[in-house]
C-alpha positions in Angstrom: 0.0 0.0 0.0 2.9 2.4 0.8 4.5 1.6 -2.6 1.3 2.1 -4.5 0.5 5.4 -2.7 4.1 6.6 -3.3 4.1 5.6 -7.0 0.7 7.3 -7.6 1.8 10.5 -5.9 5.0 10.5 -8.0 3.1 10.1 -11.2 0.6 12.7 -10.2 3.4 15.0 -8.9 1.3 15.7 -5.8 1.2 14.0 -2.4 -1.9 11.9 -2.4 -2.3 9.8 0.8 -6.0 9.5 0.4 -5.6 7.6 -2.9 -5.4 4.2 -1.1 -6.0 2.9 2.4 -4.4 0.4 4.6 -1.1 2.4 4.6 1.5 2.4 7.4 0.6 4.9 10.1 3.7 7.1 9.4 2.4 7.5 5.8 -1.1 8.5 6.7 -2.6 5.2 7.8 -5.3 5.1 10.5 -4.7 3.8 14.0 -6.9 0.7 14.5 -7.0 -0.3 10.8 -5.1 -3.6 11.2 -7.6 -5.0 13.8 -10.7 -3.1 12.5 -12.3 -6.1 10.7 -12.1 -8.3 13.8 -13.2 -5.4 16.1 -16.2 -4.9 13.9 -17.1 -8.6 14.1 -16.9 -8.4 17.9 -19.2 -5.4 18.0 -21.8 -7.0 15.8 -21.4 -10.3 17.6 -22.2 -8.5 20.8 -25.3 -6.9 19.4 -26.5 -10.3 18.0 -25.9 -12.0 21.3 -27.9 -9.3 23.1 -31.0 -9.7 20.9 -30.6 -13.5 21.1 -30.4 -13.4 24.9 -26.9 -14.9 25.1 -24.4 -13.3 27.5 -20.9 -12.8 25.9 -19.2 -13.8 29.1 -19.0 -17.6 29.1 -20.5 -17.9 25.6 -18.9 -20.8 23.7 -17.4 -19.6 20.4 -15.9 -21.5 17.5 -13.8 -19.6 14.9 -12.9 -21.0 11.5 -9.7 -19.3 10.4 -6.8 -18.1 12.6 -5.2 -15.5 10.3 -5.4 -11.8 10.7 -9.2 -11.5 11.3 -9.6 -14.9 13.1 -6.6 -14.3 15.3 -7.6 -10.8 16.5 -11.1 -12.1 16.9 -10.1 -14.9 19.1 -8.1 -12.6 21.3 -10.8 -9.9 21.6 -13.5 -12.5 22.4 -11.2 -14.2 25.0 -10.5 -10.8 26.6 -14.3 -10.1 26.7 -14.8 -13.3 28.7 -16.1 -15.6 26.0 -14.9 -19.2 25.9 -13.2 -20.0 22.6 -13.8 -23.7 22.3 -12.6 -24.2 18.7 -10.3 -22.7 16.1 -9.1 -23.9 12.8 -6.6 -23.1 10.1 -5.8 -24.3 6.6 -4.4 -27.6 7.9 -6.7 -28.7 10.7 -8.6 -27.6 13.8 -8.5 -27.8 17.6 -11.6 -28.2 19.8 -11.9 -28.3 23.5 -15.4 -27.9 25.1 -13.7 -26.5 28.2 -12.0 -23.7 26.2 -8.7 -23.3 24.4 -5.7 -21.3 25.6 -6.0 -18.5 23.1 -2.8 -16.6 24.0 -0.8 -19.8 23.9 -2.0 -20.6 20.3 -1.5 -17.0 19.1 2.1 -17.0 20.4 2.8 -20.2 18.4 1.1 -19.6 15.1 3.2 -18.8 12.0 3.0 -15.9 9.6 0.2 -17.8 7.7 -2.0 -18.2 10.8 -1.1 -21.9 11.0 -0.8 -23.5 14.4 -2.7 -26.8 14.3 0.3 -28.7 12.7 1.9 -28.5 16.2 -0.7 -30.6 17.8 -1.0 -34.4 17.1 -4.6 -34.4 18.3 -5.8 -31.9 15.7 -9.0 -32.7 13.8 -10.1 -31.7 10.3 -10.9 -28.1 9.8 -14.5 -28.9 8.8 -15.3 -30.7 12.0 -15.6 -27.6 14.3 -18.4 -26.2 12.1 -20.8 -28.8 13.5 -19.5 -29.0 17.1 -21.5 -27.8 20.1 -21.2 -24.0 20.6 -23.3 -20.9 21.0 -21.7 -18.7 18.3 -20.0 -19.9 15.1 -17.7 -17.5 13.2 -16.5 -18.6 9.8 -13.5 -16.3 9.2 -11.7 -18.2 6.4 -13.0 -18.9 2.9 -16.3 -19.1 1.0 -18.8 -21.9 0.8 -18.0 -23.6 4.1 -21.5 -23.9 5.3 -23.7 -25.7 2.7 -27.0 -27.5 2.6 -25.1 -30.7 3.4 -23.7 -29.6 6.8 -26.3 -26.9 7.7 -28.7 -29.4 9.4 -25.9 -30.4 11.8 -24.9 -26.9 12.9 -25.6 -26.4 16.6 -24.8 -22.7 17.0 -27.5 -20.3 17.8 -25.7 -17.4 16.1 -23.7 -17.4 12.9 -21.5 -14.3 12.3 -19.9 -14.3 8.8 -16.4 -12.8 9.2 -15.4 -14.4 5.9 -16.8 -13.4 2.5 -19.6 -15.8 1.3 -19.0 -18.6 3.8 -22.6 -19.7 3.7 -24.6 -20.7 0.6 -28.1 -19.5 0.0 -29.5 -22.9 0.5 -27.7 -23.2 3.9 -29.0 -19.7 4.8 -32.6 -20.9 4.2 -32.0 -24.0 6.2 -30.4 -22.3 9.2 -33.0 -19.5 9.2 -35.8 -22.1 9.4 -33.9 -23.6 12.4 -34.0 -20.2 14.1 -30.2 -19.5 13.8 -29.5 -15.7 13.8 -27.2 -15.0 10.8 -25.2 -11.8 10.7 -24.3 -11.7 7.0 -20.8 -11.0 5.6 -21.8 -7.7 4.0 -22.6 -6.5 7.6 -20.3 -8.6 9.8 -17.0 -7.9 7.9 -17.7 -4.2 7.3 -15.5 -2.9 10.2 -12.4 -2.9 8.0 -14.1 -0.9 5.2 -15.5 1.6 7.7 -12.0 2.3 9.1 -10.6 2.5 5.6 -13.2 5.2 5.0 -12.0 6.9 8.3 -8.5 6.8 6.9 -9.5 8.6 3.7 -11.4 11.2 5.8 -8.3 11.8 8.0 -6.1 12.1 4.9 -8.4 14.7 3.4 -8.6 16.6 6.7 -4.9 16.3 7.5 -6.0 15.7 11.0 -5.6 12.2 12.6 -7.7 10.6 15.3 -6.6 8.6 18.3 -7.6 5.0 18.8 -10.5 5.8 21.1 -12.0 8.2 18.5 -11.7 5.5 15.7 -13.3 2.9 17.9 -16.1 5.1 19.1 -17.0 6.2 15.5 -16.9 2.6 14.4 -19.0 1.4 17.3 -21.7 4.0 16.4 -21.9 3.1 12.8 -21.8 -0.7 13.3 -24.5 -0.7 16.1 -26.8 1.5 14.0 -26.3 -0.7 11.0 -27.0 -3.9 12.9 -30.2 -2.6 14.3 -31.4 -1.1 11.0 -30.9 -4.5 9.4 -32.3 -6.5 12.3 -35.4 -4.4 12.7 -36.1 -4.7 8.9 -35.6 -8.5 9.1 -38.3 -8.6 11.8 -40.6 -6.2 10.0 -40.3 -8.0 6.6 -40.0 -11.5 8.2 -36.8 -12.2 6.2 -33.3 -13.4 7.1 -30.7 -10.8 7.9 -28.9 -11.3 4.6 -31.9 -10.3 2.6 -32.7 -7.5 5.0 -29.1 -6.1 4.5 -29.6 -6.2 0.7 -32.9 -4.4 1.1 -31.4 -1.7 3.2 -28.6 -1.1 0.7 -30.8 -1.2 -2.4 -33.3 1.1 -0.9 -30.5 3.7 -0.4 -29.4 3.3 -4.0 -32.9 3.6 -5.4 -33.5 6.8 -3.3 -30.2 8.3 -4.6 -31.1 7.4 -8.2 -34.6 9.0 -7.8 -33.2 12.2 -6.3 -30.8 12.5 -9.3 -33.7 12.1 -11.7 -32.5 9.0 -13.4 -35.8 7.2 -13.0 
């Protein structure tokens, strides 16, 4: 990101930090950007747990993926008092109904987010998806929850930190079972929001501290969650469809105000 910003600025012959986000802090990056996706997932997970009547403290959480998003997420949830009972990486998974030692695992993972290869008792990375838990967070790759394994999922809340981890058929199946799904377009928006904040700070030439970044993110994410959740109740649709309705409604209103239709 630093190289691309520098190259663009050189070609344009004008310093352009707002051209791209995710930059190092010394080059105009935003404090909190690195962990913003995971922080956003935690905020939305808290809101979902509250409406579902599940206290975060003591809640059993399984996280598929232990890279940047999954690793930060495991740490944040552990610090919040949740019990991380399962994690997985590209090579396998670990599950313990009594909870895993999150900090121990974070200290031993490699630069690719791999840690399960150090444990002879590791299971396949698909198994934790159907293990007993309160909250399931797929934070790896797409199409992990399908109509084949959806009937076996025991989680009460599914928070999609990855892009497209749940198929539409699985979404229908889980919704019928009463699982509250926080869709990827909402759940993983924390990083995009803080990228927007970075652009705003670049344009202002004024940079916020971590508390300001987190407070502004918290406000937007909580409001977004409840807008989508209330619409899902009103329209009697799942959260994924409700999120699409909210987004499309804004687009239609903008188009109408511009006189395009």
